[in-house]
C-alpha positions as semicolon CSV with decimal commas, in nm:
position;residue;x (nm);y (nm);z (nm)
1;M;-3,479;-7,612;-10,869
2;K;-3,574;-7,667;-10,453
3;I;-3,352;-8,031;-10,573
4;L;-3,074;-7,876;-10,736
5;L;-3,044;-7,608;-10,460
6;F;-3,065;-7,923;-10,189
7;L;-2,808;-8,090;-10,412
8;L;-2,567;-7,759;-10,409
9;L;-2,577;-7,716;-9,997
10;M;-2,494;-8,107;-9,965
11;I;-2,178;-8,039;-10,163
12;P;-1,912;-7,911;-9,892
13;V;-2,095;-8,206;-9,654
14;A;-2,051;-8,481;-9,918
15;F;-1,689;-8,348;-10,052
16;G;-1,578;-8,214;-9,688
17;Q;-1,336;-7,923;-9,615
18;S;-0,973;-7,860;-9,714
19;F;-0,713;-7,798;-9,431
20;K;-0,512;-7,545;-9,487
21;P;-0,150;-7,476;-9,352
22;A;-0,189;-7,334;-8,986
23;R;0,062;-7,154;-8,791
24;E;-0,004;-7,351;-8,452
25;R;0,200;-7,526;-8,189
26;P;0,060;-7,810;-8,058
27;P;0,181;-8,026;-7,799
28;M;0,431;-8,316;-7,863
29;P;0,258;-8,694;-7,924
30;A;0,151;-8,900;-7,653
31;R;0,483;-9,152;-7,577
32;E;0,388;-9,484;-7,459
33;F;0,531;-9,864;-7,470
34;R;0,191;-10,085;-7,468
35;G;0,354;-10,372;-7,548
36;A;0,216;-10,780;-7,552
37;W;0,392;-11,120;-7,530
38;V;0,281;-11,373;-7,749
39;A;0,423;-11,702;-7,634
40;V;0,437;-12,014;-7,894
41;V;0,569;-12,258;-7,709
42;H;0,292;-12,509;-7,587
43;N;0,089;-12,290;-7,792
44;I;0,019;-12,107;-7,479
45;D;-0,110;-11,757;-7,714
46;W;-0,044;-11,864;-8,115
47;P;-0,158;-12,096;-8,321
48;S;-0,376;-12,191;-8,048
49;R;-0,319;-12,553;-8,200
50;K;-0,021;-12,753;-8,317
51;G;-0,146;-12,856;-8,708
52;L;-0,343;-12,597;-8,803
53;S;-0,333;-12,470;-9,180
54;A;-0,095;-12,208;-9,271
55;G;-0,433;-11,980;-9,360
56;A;-0,583;-12,054;-9,009
57;Q;-0,276;-11,950;-8,844
58;Q;-0,222;-11,651;-9,042
59;A;-0,584;-11,581;-8,967
60;E;-0,544;-11,634;-8,598
61;L;-0,214;-11,404;-8,577
62;R;-0,431;-11,099;-8,783
63;S;-0,705;-11,174;-8,518
64;L;-0,423;-11,133;-8,237
65;L;-0,339;-10,766;-8,429
66;D;-0,645;-10,629;-8,507
67;R;-0,715;-10,678;-8,120
68;M;-0,404;-10,482;-8,072
69;A;-0,504;-10,228;-8,273
70;S;-0,829;-10,176;-8,133
71;L;-0,687;-10,120;-7,797
72;N;-0,404;-9,842;-7,978
73;M;-0,075;-10,105;-7,865
74;N;0,192;-10,091;-8,020
75;A;0,479;-10,372;-7,947
76;M;0,414;-10,732;-7,973
77;I;0,676;-10,943;-7,825
78;F;0,680;-11,256;-8,051
79;Q;0,820;-11,558;-7,952
80;V;1,096;-11,671;-8,225
81;R;1,304;-11,944;-8,084
82;P;1,133;-12,120;-7,798
83;H;1,387;-12,383;-7,729
84;C;1,643;-12,350;-7,986
85;D;1,416;-12,427;-8,307
86;A;1,266;-12,153;-8,515
87;V;0,923;-11,993;-8,605
88;Y;1,075;-11,820;-8,919
89;A;1,271;-11,978;-9,211
90;S;1,625;-12,088;-9,123
91;S;1,922;-12,261;-9,228
92;R;2,101;-12,257;-8,871
93;E;1,796;-12,415;-8,694
94;P;1,477;-12,665;-8,725
95;W;1,091;-12,552;-8,753
96;S;0,926;-12,541;-8,438
97;P;0,730;-12,873;-8,377
98;W;0,465;-12,597;-8,193
99;L;0,394;-12,477;-8,581
100;T;0,283;-12,839;-8,708
101;G;0,343;-13,085;-8,489
102;T;0,666;-13,222;-8,600
103;M;0,991;-13,035;-8,505
104;G;1,138;-12,938;-8,852
105;K;0,812;-12,931;-9,065
106;S;0,767;-12,614;-9,243
107;P;0,416;-12,464;-9,203
108;G;0,394;-12,337;-9,566
109;Y;0,521;-11,962;-9,491
110;D;0,722;-11,775;-9,287
111;P;0,518;-11,711;-8,958
112;L;0,828;-11,439;-8,871
113;K;0,758;-11,194;-9,147
114;F;0,423;-11,248;-9,192
115;C;0,363;-11,128;-8,811
116;I;0,648;-10,811;-8,921
117;D;0,431;-10,706;-9,231
118;E;0,099;-10,765;-9,065
119;A;0,215;-10,569;-8,758
120;H;0,377;-10,290;-8,993
121;R;0,059;-10,241;-9,149
122;R;-0,104;-10,145;-8,833
123;G;0,164;-9,916;-8,699
124;I;0,289;-10,199;-8,433
125;E;0,616;-10,308;-8,373
126;V;0,763;-10,635;-8,361
127;H;1,020;-10,756;-8,118
128;A;1,176;-11,097;-8,165
129;W;1,188;-11,314;-7,817
130;F;1,444;-11,597;-7,802
131;N;1,533;-11,819;-7,554
132;P;1,878;-11,808;-7,560
133;F;1,984;-12,154;-7,361
134;R;1,690;-12,402;-7,359
135;A;1,717;-12,707;-7,531
136;L;1,390;-12,868;-7,503
137;S;1,084;-12,761;-7,243
138;N;1,018;-13,172;-7,190
139;V;1,284;-13,460;-7,277
140;E;1,009;-13,664;-7,438
141;H;0,967;-13,436;-7,703
142;G;1,051;-13,575;-8,017
143;T;1,354;-13,382;-8,236
144;S;1,505;-13,325;-8,600
145;A;1,840;-13,432;-8,680
146;N;1,954;-13,069;-8,690
147;H;1,848;-12,997;-8,357
148;V;2,114;-12,919;-8,086
149;C;1,971;-13,244;-7,886
150;R;2,111;-13,489;-8,176
151;A;2,374;-13,201;-8,361
152;A;2,529;-13,086;-8,045
153;P;2,462;-13,312;-7,756
154;H;2,777;-13,212;-7,578
155;I;2,675;-12,873;-7,526
156;T;2,357;-13,038;-7,333
157;K;2,287;-13,087;-7,038
158;R;1,974;-13,305;-6,873
159;Y;1,800;-13,091;-6,560
160;G;1,530;-13,337;-6,500
161;S;1,255;-13,321;-6,772
162;L;1,432;-13,057;-6,955
163;V;1,728;-13,019;-7,138
164;W;1,935;-12,724;-7,144
165;C;2,266;-12,613;-7,322
166;D;2,496;-12,514;-7,099
167;P;2,555;-12,132;-7,130
168;A;2,889;-12,212;-7,020
169;H;2,979;-12,387;-7,342
170;R;3,116;-12,149;-7,560
171;E;2,957;-12,314;-7,866
172;T;2,620;-12,277;-7,662
173;R;2,723;-11,904;-7,688
174;E;2,774;-11,896;-8,036
175;R;2,474;-12,056;-8,094
176;A;2,241;-11,826;-7,915
177;M;2,405;-11,518;-8,102
178;G;2,412;-11,657;-8,479
179;A;2,089;-11,744;-8,424
180;I;1,945;-11,394;-8,292
181;L;2,226;-11,220;-8,515
182;D;2,073;-11,384;-8,827
183;V;1,718;-11,269;-8,735
184;V;1,850;-10,912;-8,697
185;R;2,045;-10,959;-9,015
186;R;1,720;-11,091;-9,209
187;Y;1,426;-10,969;-9,097
188;N;1,261;-10,572;-9,027
189;V;1,207;-10,648;-8,629
190;D;1,242;-10,338;-8,438
191;G;1,341;-10,520;-8,140
192;V;1,529;-10,801;-7,993
193;H;1,385;-10,964;-7,638
194;L;1,494;-11,231;-7,406
195;D;1,333;-11,351;-7,124
196;D;1,408;-11,493;-6,761
197;Y;1,554;-11,817;-6,883
198;F;1,942;-11,806;-6,831
199;Y;2,046;-12,144;-6,638
200;P;1,681;-12,331;-6,518
201;Y;1,454;-12,272;-6,241
202;P;1,572;-12,472;-5,931
203;K;1,352;-12,762;-5,836
204;P;1,369;-12,969;-5,533
205;G;1,664;-13,248;-5,540
206;L;1,802;-13,187;-5,848
207;S;2,144;-13,009;-5,913
208;F;2,280;-12,824;-6,269
209;K;2,556;-13,044;-6,265
210;D;2,836;-12,764;-6,431
211;G;3,085;-12,774;-6,146
212;R;3,043;-12,374;-6,159
213;S;3,005;-12,096;-5,876
214;P;2,682;-11,889;-5,888
215;A;2,949;-11,616;-5,957
216;Q;3,069;-11,788;-6,230
217;R;2,745;-11,868;-6,451
218;R;2,658;-11,470;-6,356
219;E;3,003;-11,383;-6,497
220;V;2,893;-11,620;-6,857
221;V;2,533;-11,432;-6,841
222;D;2,704;-11,105;-6,812
223;G;2,932;-11,156;-7,082
224;F;2,698;-11,300;-7,302
225;V;2,419;-11,000;-7,269
226;E;2,680;-10,752;-7,265
227;G;2,818;-10,897;-7,614
228;L;2,460;-10,911;-7,751
229;Y;2,396;-10,535;-7,724
230;K;2,702;-10,477;-7,884
231;Q;2,659;-10,718;-8,170
232;V;2,277;-10,592;-8,228
233;K;2,373;-10,251;-8,212
234;A;2,668;-10,283;-8,483
235;T;2,422;-10,491;-8,705
236;K;2,142;-10,220;-8,693
237;P;2,118;-9,983;-8,443
238;W;1,788;-9,867;-8,391
239;V;1,692;-10,260;-8,338
240;R;1,544;-10,241;-7,930
241;V;1,722;-10,519;-7,697
242;G;1,490;-10,591;-7,406
243;I;1,527;-10,823;-7,104
244;S;1,231;-10,950;-6,909
245;P;1,417;-11,068;-6,594
246;F;1,245;-11,231;-6,264
247;G;1,047;-10,954;-6,089
248;I;1,270;-10,938;-5,752
249;W;1,623;-10,901;-5,831
250;R;1,699;-11,080;-5,501
251;P;1,536;-11,183;-5,194
252;G;1,483;-10,892;-4,924
253;V;1,578;-10,644;-5,208
254;P;1,414;-10,373;-5,151
255;A;1,392;-10,408;-4,732
256;G;1,028;-10,619;-4,702
257;I;1,015;-10,793;-5,043
258;E;1,023;-11,214;-5,016
259;A;1,089;-11,453;-5,265
260;G;1,103;-11,819;-5,305
261;L;1,386;-11,766;-5,593
262;D;1,705;-11,594;-5,569
263;A;1,750;-11,523;-5,975
264;Y;2,073;-11,341;-5,893
265;D;2,249;-11,709;-5,779
266;D;1,968;-11,924;-5,929
267;L;1,914;-11,841;-6,280
268;G;2,251;-11,638;-6,277
269;A;2,075;-11,330;-6,349
270;D;2,250;-10,999;-6,262
271;A;1,951;-10,813;-6,470
272;R;2,060;-10,491;-6,173
273;K;2,415;-10,489;-6,345
274;W;2,262;-10,502;-6,729
275;L;1,999;-10,195;-6,651
276;A;2,316;-9,957;-6,495
277;K;2,532;-10,060;-6,747
278;G;2,357;-9,987;-7,069
279;W;2,311;-10,337;-7,182
280;V;1,993;-10,296;-7,253
281;D;1,742;-10,058;-7,434
282;Y;1,484;-10,133;-7,221
283;L;1,405;-10,406;-6,915
284;A;1,085;-10,526;-6,830
285;P;1,086;-10,723;-6,492
286;Q;0,852;-10,970;-6,444
287;L;0,582;-10,785;-6,144
288;Y;0,337;-11,084;-6,168
289;W;0,222;-11,015;-5,828
290;R;-0,049;-10,733;-5,676
291;D;0,023;-10,389;-5,566
292;Q;-0,008;-10,566;-5,217
293;P;0,091;-10,688;-4,959
294;R;0,441;-10,533;-4,920
295;K;0,604;-10,878;-4,908
296;Q;0,562;-10,909;-5,325
297;S;0,434;-10,526;-5,395
298;F;0,429;-10,439;-5,775
299;S;0,470;-10,044;-5,674
300;A;0,746;-10,093;-5,425
301;L;0,922;-10,329;-5,680
302;L;0,873;-10,096;-5,978
303;E;1,015;-9,797;-5,800
304;W;1,320;-10,021;-5,705
305;W;1,354;-10,101;-6,069
306;R;1,328;-9,749;-6,193
307;D;1,589;-9,645;-5,948
308;Q;1,850;-9,868;-6,065
309;G;1,947;-9,692;-6,420
310;S;1,865;-9,398;-6,644
311;R;1,671;-9,634;-6,911
312;P;1,324;-9,738;-6,911
313;V;1,164;-10,020;-6,685
314;W;0,874;-10,121;-6,831
315;P;0,791;-10,401;-6,604
316;G;0,521;-10,709;-6,689
317;I;0,173;-10,702;-6,579
318;A;0,033;-11,007;-6,514
319;T;-0,316;-10,960;-6,736
320;S;-0,381;-11,374;-6,802
321;R;-0,410;-11,377;-6,409
322;I;-0,753;-11,206;-6,372
323;D;-0,988;-11,499;-6,223
324;S;-0,745;-11,738;-6,303
325;S;-0,633;-12,069;-6,056
326;E;-0,301;-11,869;-6,020
327;D;-0,456;-11,541;-5,814
328;P;-0,788;-11,676;-5,759
329;G;-1,020;-11,343;-5,746
330;R;-0,740;-11,120;-5,909
331;P;-1,022;-10,855;-6,081
332;A;-0,930;-10,667;-6,374
333;S;-0,920;-10,340;-6,161
334;E;-0,581;-10,485;-6,043
335;I;-0,415;-10,469;-6,369
336;L;-0,604;-10,115;-6,432
337;K;-0,384;-10,012;-6,152
338;Q;-0,079;-10,099;-6,250
339;V;-0,075;-9,944;-6,577
340;G;-0,151;-9,624;-6,391
341;L;0,120;-9,712;-6,159
342;S;0,386;-9,797;-6,480
343;R;0,298;-9,428;-6,571
344;T;0,333;-9,245;-6,238
345;V;0,629;-9,459;-6,056
346;D;0,937;-9,269;-6,055
347;R;0,838;-9,171;-6,407
348;N;1,132;-9,222;-6,662
349;W;1,016;-9,284;-7,067
350;V;0,632;-9,494;-6,929
351;G;0,570;-9,798;-7,084
352;H;0,440;-10,169;-6,940
353;I;0,390;-10,496;-7,063
354;H;0,140;-10,770;-7,092
355;W;0,166;-11,129;-6,991
356;S;0,019;-11,224;-7,196
357;I;-0,185;-11,133;-7,517
358;S;-0,440;-11,392;-7,413
359;G;-0,589;-11,215;-7,131
360;L;-0,691;-10,928;-7,356
361;R;-0,801;-11,149;-7,651
362;Q;-1,033;-11,339;-7,409
363;N;-1,087;-10,983;-7,237
364;R;-1,093;-11,154;-6,899
365;G;-1,302;-10,983;-6,683
366;G;-1,331;-10,703;-6,916
367;I;-1,004;-10,561;-6,917
368;S;-0,985;-10,508;-7,295
369;T;-1,305;-10,290;-7,261
370;A;-1,173;-10,113;-6,970
371;L;-0,847;-10,035;-7,113
372;A;-0,987;-9,903;-7,477
373;K;-1,262;-9,698;-7,236
374;S;-0,991;-9,534;-7,023
375;A;-0,608;-9,629;-7,037
376;Y;-0,578;-9,675;-7,402
377;S;-0,862;-9,420;-7,520
378;E;-0,599;-9,274;-7,730
379;P;-0,292;-9,399;-7,958
380;A;0,048;-9,362;-7,847
381;L;0,409;-9,323;-8,000
382;V;0,656;-9,609;-7,872
383;P;0,960;-9,386;-7,654
384;P;1,204;-9,252;-7,814
385;M;1,570;-9,410;-7,724
386;P;1,753;-9,081;-7,691
387;W;2,126;-9,265;-7,597
388;M;2,177;-9,346;-7,931
389;G;2,175;-8,978;-8,013
390;K;1,935;-8,731;-8,236
391;R;1,876;-8,674;-8,567
392;E;1,695;-8,444;-8,727
393;V;1,394;-8,626;-8,907
394;A;1,203;-8,442;-9,222
395;R;0,849;-8,291;-9,175
396;P;0,645;-8,490;-9,472
397;S;0,396;-8,346;-9,714
398;V;0,057;-8,352;-9,618
399;E;-0,259;-8,347;-9,740
400;V;-0,585;-8,310;-9,512
401;N;-0,972;-8,303;-9,623
402;G;-1,281;-8,387;-9,475
403;E;-1,524;-8,661;-9,614
404;G;-1,801;-8,603;-9,471
405;R;-1,764;-8,620;-9,100
406;D;-1,469;-8,895;-9,168
407;L;-1,089;-8,700;-9,223
408;R;-0,877;-8,831;-9,500
409;I;-0,487;-8,778;-9,454
410;R;-0,270;-8,824;-9,738
411;W;0,125;-8,813;-9,678
412;R;0,469;-8,878;-9,852
413;K;0,704;-8,923;-9,622
414;G;1,001;-8,655;-9,661
415;D;1,242;-8,917;-9,491
416;A;1,403;-9,242;-9,582
417;H;1,412;-9,312;-9,227
418;T;1,033;-9,221;-9,152
419;S;0,866;-9,510;-8,906
420;V;0,510;-9,393;-8,799
421;I;0,355;-9,103;-8,885
422;A;0,194;-8,967;-8,588
423;V;-0,159;-8,785;-8,625
424;M;-0,333;-8,547;-8,373
425;G;-0,642;-8,326;-8,390
426;R;-0,733;-8,060;-8,212
427;F;-1,086;-7,984;-8,076
428;G;-1,192;-7,647;-7,918
429;S;-0,889;-7,598;-7,763
430;K;-0,742;-7,981;-7,658
431;W;-0,515;-8,197;-7,861
432;H;-0,611;-8,538;-7,865
433;M;-0,406;-8,842;-8,083
434;L;-0,603;-8,991;-8,317
435;R;-0,375;-9,200;-8,533
436;V;-0,040;-9,416;-8,560
437;L;-0,002;-9,455;-8,917
438;P;0,250;-9,652;-9,104
439;G;0,538;-9,449;-9,232
440;G;0,551;-9,674;-9,571
441;G;0,203;-9,620;-9,667
442;S;0,040;-9,299;-9,806
443;D;-0,330;-9,235;-9,766
444;A;-0,568;-9,320;-9,453
445;L;-0,926;-9,242;-9,411
446;I;-0,983;-9,159;-9,003
447;K;-1,328;-9,263;-8,863
448;A;-1,485;-8,943;-8,686
449;G;-1,522;-9,066;-8,332
450;S;-1,732;-8,925;-8,073
451;K;-1,546;-8,573;-8,127
452;G;-1,668;-8,551;-8,448
453;M;-1,439;-8,320;-8,706
454;P;-1,115;-8,177;-8,588
455;D;-1,071;-7,815;-8,610
456;A;-0,671;-7,883;-8,663
457;V;-0,492;-8,180;-8,732
458;S;-0,094;-8,194;-8,667
459;V;0,104;-8,451;-8,818
460;S;0,442;-8,556;-8,762
461;A;0,697;-8,828;-8,883
462;A;0,906;-9,056;-8,656
463;D;1,244;-9,270;-8,753
464;R;1,344;-9,636;-8,597
465;F;1,471;-9,446;-8,301
466;G;1,181;-9,291;-8,203
467;N;1,319;-8,916;-8,354
468;L;1,035;-8,695;-8,432
469;S;0,995;-8,443;-8,685
470;G;0,858;-8,101;-8,645
471;P;0,469;-8,094;-8,665
472;V;0,304;-8,005;-8,974
473;V;-0,057;-7,819;-8,891
474;L;-0,372;-7,738;-9,110
475;A;-0,666;-7,588;-8,994
476;R;-1,006;-7,575;-9,103
């Protein structure tokens, strides 16, 4: 009898408690863009070396995504076109040599599709990162017959050890635009991302021999950026367009800022105009310097950039410079400080992007450990795009049960456009973000953390634009 009584008393613990509908008004889920760049060129971030088997490459990519998921991050900026090649199945351009060691040789699977599928299972967005005009990062690299250097040499120019596609040549722009739109049409990407390589960075004693003035070059790049935004939105309006320009628009702007490069004149990049005109959904200037001294101050530059338009500015943060030869002695605390500044300086929709995933993978200076304990202790949804218009998102149907100390959530999305599910929990009087789940799923077990079992749960659905449904609230 004692044993039977004990077993009966254990039933509620074993099978848990059922949560019932409740009339509570939870706060809105947390929002923040938490991204990291993953560079393929020169095997900077992934794969770790050329020639790895498909299985080894996939295992490395899963490991990177697992690290991001463990840090409650929500966006990977994945390089798919390092230099007129492809890290995806393409009929337009050859396979990237950084995968197999040979340009044009298939790795045996589609890395971009694999990345998207694995990322979305973890509630992480994938923004496809393109280098629009760089043809080769070193002229010594071998090329395949269908690479631009051999298929269309008339649009390329040698610049030191680089080979560049002339941006002013219409065929150059058509090639780049065609590659980007091909990916947007065929892949379930969440964003399109360009970096700062429009015209090559100046080198002493070299000139880019195109016969054009800086103003003419800016006009060419402006036209490409404007056209890209319009065509991406016409194809899939929910796909975000982002650009990460050099972190200083022009030397002396704002006052006291110094730079050895004038991106406005040297690179043909008037990023301030793109932001002001709304030709991007977000701008990610590469603010890779410390906050002090003033001459390249992170906070001074961020404040200036965020004053130039109404769209989000999510600064690039140089996490990989912790304890590096580029910035000897840089502590992890500098990166934590910059994450904090990205949340408070002229706040819009907050966010930031780490250069690069390797700094987080290596846990340089303990940065990943510190982020997990503080800044990234809870998940966050990617911010919305209200300029794309708001639409109603249907609430999901939800069932919540306790399983021991853990929480079992089952759901059916009420809207075909649902992208992710946001789960919040109330512990006493305070609400906390618990998980961001893939909208295509239906069942998840949320492990009990230090707080234990929540007293109430709120579940909301978000679509690809970031629009949020009303909450479904259930309580014990």
